[in-house]
N, C-alpha and C positions, 0 to 999 in steps of 0.2 A: 467571381474569385476562384482561383482556380485551388487545385489539388491543394498544394503546396502549401498555399492561405491556410488556407482551412486545415490541415493538417496542426499547421505552425499557433495557429490561434489557439485553438485549440488544447492545447500543448500546456500551454500560457496561461490559459483561463483556469485548468486542472491545477496545475500548480500551485496558480492564486487562489485557488480553494481551498487544494490543501494543505497547504501552510497555510492558510490566514484563518479557513473554518478553525482547525487546528489547533493554533492558537488560542481560539478565543469557546477551546470547547467546558461541558463541565469538566468542575474538580470533583464532581461525587461519582461515586462508585456506582460502579454498574448494578444492573437488575442483578446477579445471583450473588456479588457481594454485600450488598444492600440484605438478602436473605438472608446472607452465615452470617450477616455481624448480629439481625437483631432476633436470630435464631439460637446463637449464642456458639456454634462449630469456627467459625472466622481462624479462633487459634487452631484452628486439626489440618487448615489448608500447608500443604506444599510447596517447596518453592521448585518450576519449572525450572526444567533444565536450560532452558534457552533465557535463564532469569537475571545473568551475564551477559550479554548480547550488548550488542552499543545502541541500538535501539527498545531494549526491554521495555516495558510498563508504558506504552506507550507519549517514549520522552528520547533523548540519547545521550548518552553518557559523554561527560565529562562536561555537558552544559549544564551553569547551575538555576540560569530562568526555566522553571518546571512548563510554562507557557509559552518559551523559545525549543525548547529541547522539542517538544511539541510538534512547533512549526517543521521544523525541520527532520521532526522521527518521519512526517503527514509528507512531503516534499521529497524523503527518501524513501515513502514506502511506492509513490507515484511511476517514480521514478525507476526500480525495482517492478515489477510490475511490464511496465513501456518497457525494458529491455527484456525481460522472461514472454513476454506475450511475446511482443517482435522477433525475436528468436525463432521460439517457433510458429509461427505463421508462416516468416521466414523459410522456412525447414520443411516445412507440409507443403510450400507454395511452389517449395525447386522442385519435391522429390512428387509433386501431382502435376504437374509441366506433363511429364513426359504418358503418363495416363490419357489423359485431355490431350494431346495429340493419337494417340492411339487412337481412340475412340472417337474421334473426327476421321480417320479414316478409313473406316467402316460405313 
């Protein structure tokens, strides 16, 4: 298996896990929210500054189906992290290539 085939297969599997896994994620509140409900201080919670963003609260703005919105948010999250991490790796690799050449000539 070539490197390219491996990375394409890994991307497809990751997107499937993010999309399908998010689609079937639990609708129950997370631990902190559960404790806040049980102890009675859930009403004092404030909205996050990003609460009106397109992917707020593990969903997708404009998608009425909660499960589908969660799956789309999971796929979008994977793609955003891939682009950011890939860009950072590319920048570090390009910047670091001059250092490798200098150290090899010693």
